[in-house]
C-alpha positions as CSV (number, residue, x, y, z in Angstrom):
1,M,-147.6,-125.6,80.5
2,I,-148.7,-126.1,76.9
3,D,-145.7,-124.9,74.9
4,A,-145.7,-123.8,71.2
5,E,-144.2,-127.2,70.1
6,A,-147.0,-129.2,71.8
7,R,-149.7,-126.8,70.4
8,A,-148.2,-127.2,66.9
9,A,-148.2,-131.0,67.2
10,A,-151.8,-130.9,68.5
11,A,-152.9,-128.8,65.6
12,R,-151.2,-131.2,63.2
13,V,-152.9,-134.2,64.8
14,L,-156.3,-132.5,64.7
15,D,-155.9,-131.6,61.0
16,L,-154.9,-135.2,60.1
17,C,-157.9,-136.6,62.0
18,R,-160.2,-134.0,60.6
19,G,-159.0,-134.8,57.0
20,L,-160.0,-138.4,57.5
21,G,-163.1,-137.8,59.5
22,L,-161.7,-139.6,62.6
23,K,-162.8,-139.1,66.2
24,V,-160.4,-139.7,69.1
25,A,-161.0,-140.8,72.7
26,L,-158.3,-140.3,75.4
27,A,-157.5,-142.3,78.5
28,E,-155.1,-140.6,80.8
29,S,-153.5,-141.4,84.1
30,C,-150.1,-139.6,84.9
31,T,-150.9,-136.8,82.5
32,G,-154.1,-136.0,84.4
33,G,-156.0,-134.5,81.5
34,L,-153.0,-132.6,80.1
35,L,-153.3,-134.4,76.7
36,A,-157.0,-133.5,76.5
37,A,-156.2,-129.9,77.5
38,T,-153.4,-129.7,74.8
39,L,-155.7,-130.9,72.1
40,T,-158.7,-128.9,73.1
41,A,-156.6,-125.7,73.4
42,I,-156.8,-125.7,69.6
43,P,-160.0,-124.0,68.2
44,G,-162.2,-126.5,66.4
45,S,-160.9,-129.5,68.3
46,S,-164.5,-130.6,69.1
47,D,-165.0,-132.1,65.7
48,V,-162.2,-134.6,66.4
49,I,-162.0,-135.1,70.2
50,D,-164.9,-137.2,71.4
51,R,-164.2,-137.6,75.0
52,G,-161.5,-138.2,77.6
53,F,-161.2,-140.3,80.7
54,V,-158.8,-139.3,83.6
55,S,-158.4,-142.5,85.5
56,Y,-155.7,-141.8,88.0
57,S,-156.5,-144.4,90.7
58,Y,-156.5,-148.1,90.2
59,A,-160.2,-148.2,91.0
60,S,-161.0,-145.6,88.3
61,K,-159.1,-147.6,85.7
62,T,-161.3,-150.5,86.5
63,E,-164.6,-148.6,87.0
64,L,-164.3,-146.1,84.1
65,L,-162.3,-148.1,81.5
66,G,-162.9,-151.7,82.5
67,V,-159.3,-152.5,83.1
68,P,-159.3,-155.8,85.0
69,A,-158.2,-155.3,88.6
70,D,-156.3,-158.6,88.5
71,L,-154.3,-157.3,85.5
72,I,-153.3,-154.2,87.5
73,G,-152.4,-156.5,90.4
74,R,-150.4,-158.8,88.3
75,V,-148.4,-156.4,86.0
76,G,-148.9,-153.0,87.7
77,A,-150.7,-149.9,86.5
78,V,-147.6,-148.7,84.7
79,S,-147.3,-151.3,82.0
80,E,-147.9,-152.0,78.3
81,E,-150.7,-154.3,79.2
82,V,-152.6,-151.8,81.3
83,A,-152.0,-149.0,78.7
84,R,-153.5,-151.2,76.1
85,A,-156.4,-152.1,78.3
86,M,-157.0,-148.4,79.0
87,A,-157.1,-147.7,75.3
88,E,-159.4,-150.6,74.7
89,G,-161.7,-149.4,77.4
90,A,-161.8,-145.8,76.0
91,L,-162.6,-147.2,72.6
92,A,-165.3,-149.5,73.9
93,R,-167.0,-146.7,75.8
94,S,-167.1,-144.2,72.9
95,P,-168.0,-144.0,69.3
96,A,-164.4,-142.8,68.5
97,D,-162.3,-144.3,65.7
98,L,-159.1,-144.5,67.8
99,A,-158.0,-144.1,71.4
100,V,-154.8,-143.3,73.1
101,A,-153.9,-144.1,76.7
102,V,-151.1,-142.8,78.9
103,T,-150.0,-144.4,82.2
104,G,-146.8,-143.7,84.1
105,V,-144.9,-142.5,87.1
106,A,-144.6,-138.7,86.9
107,G,-142.5,-138.4,90.0
108,P,-140.8,-137.1,91.9
109,G,-139.5,-140.5,93.1
110,S,-141.3,-143.8,92.9
111,D,-142.5,-146.5,95.2
112,S,-140.7,-149.1,93.0
113,Q,-137.3,-149.7,91.6
114,A,-138.9,-151.7,88.8
115,K,-141.2,-148.7,87.9
116,P,-139.0,-145.6,88.5
117,A,-140.1,-142.0,88.1
118,G,-140.2,-141.1,84.4
119,L,-141.4,-144.5,83.2
120,V,-144.4,-144.0,81.0
121,H,-146.4,-146.4,78.8
122,L,-148.5,-145.2,75.9
123,A,-150.9,-147.2,73.8
124,G,-152.9,-146.3,70.8
125,L,-155.7,-148.4,69.3
126,R,-157.7,-148.1,66.1
127,R,-161.2,-149.6,66.0
128,S,-159.8,-151.9,63.2
129,G,-157.6,-153.5,65.8
130,A,-154.3,-152.0,64.7
131,W,-152.4,-150.7,67.7
132,S,-149.2,-149.1,68.7
133,H,-147.2,-148.9,72.0
134,D,-144.4,-146.7,73.2
135,V,-142.4,-146.7,76.4
136,L,-140.6,-143.6,77.7
137,R,-137.8,-143.8,80.2
138,L,-137.4,-140.1,81.1
139,G,-135.8,-140.5,84.5
140,D,-136.7,-138.3,87.5
141,A,-136.8,-135.2,85.2
142,G,-139.5,-133.5,87.3
143,R,-143.2,-134.0,87.3
144,D,-144.0,-131.2,84.8
145,A,-141.3,-132.4,82.4
146,V,-142.5,-136.0,82.5
147,R,-146.1,-135.0,81.9
148,A,-145.2,-132.6,79.1
149,R,-143.0,-135.1,77.3
150,S,-145.6,-137.8,77.7
151,V,-148.1,-135.5,76.0
152,T,-145.7,-134.9,73.1
153,A,-145.1,-138.7,72.8
154,A,-148.9,-139.3,72.8
155,L,-149.4,-136.8,70.1
156,A,-146.7,-138.5,68.0
157,L,-148.3,-141.9,68.6
158,I,-151.7,-140.5,67.4
159,E,-150.1,-139.0,64.4
160,G,-148.5,-142.3,63.5
161,L,-151.8,-144.2,63.8
162,V,-153.6,-141.6,61.8
163,S,-150.9,-141.6,59.1
164,F,-151.2,-145.4,58.9
165,E,-155.0,-144.9,58.5
166,A,-154.4,-142.5,55.7
167,E,-152.1,-144.9,53.9
168,T,-154.5,-147.8,54.3
169,R,-157.2,-145.7,52.7
170,G,-155.0,-145.1,49.7
171,G,-154.2,-141.5,50.2
172,R,-153.0,-138.8,52.5
173,S,-155.1,-136.5,54.5
174,R,-154.7,-132.8,53.9
């Protein structure tokens, strides 16, 4: 399930983080650990990846990451607000420099017209407070495709946050 493009993106992200001495924490829901698996498929990833949380259920988002249950009840687990709260929780529960979170509906189908299959929210957060959000509307493309494209988008989000970090430090990482 980890294709050559995702492996190359993961290697690029790890090199960027390594060049800046950054540690990363992951909070995954619909990807079920696939982002962590993609990153840790690259040899030497342990010097960048600190930890990952797979918080698939509502309760686990609250228990593992501190996402307020009333927030999930109000806006739903698949939302910008919950993605950000997941990233905040991962960062608060690790010594990492940045965290990325993924929550969505992998499909097939959905319980809600407002949150259809293929809707994915991603959030990245740096310890400095800078953050980024992305939303994917992939349609009911199939569970594997939604998960794989979500991983690719999460890697791009991390790369963007790390590139910003490099610029703010006045230089580029290797």
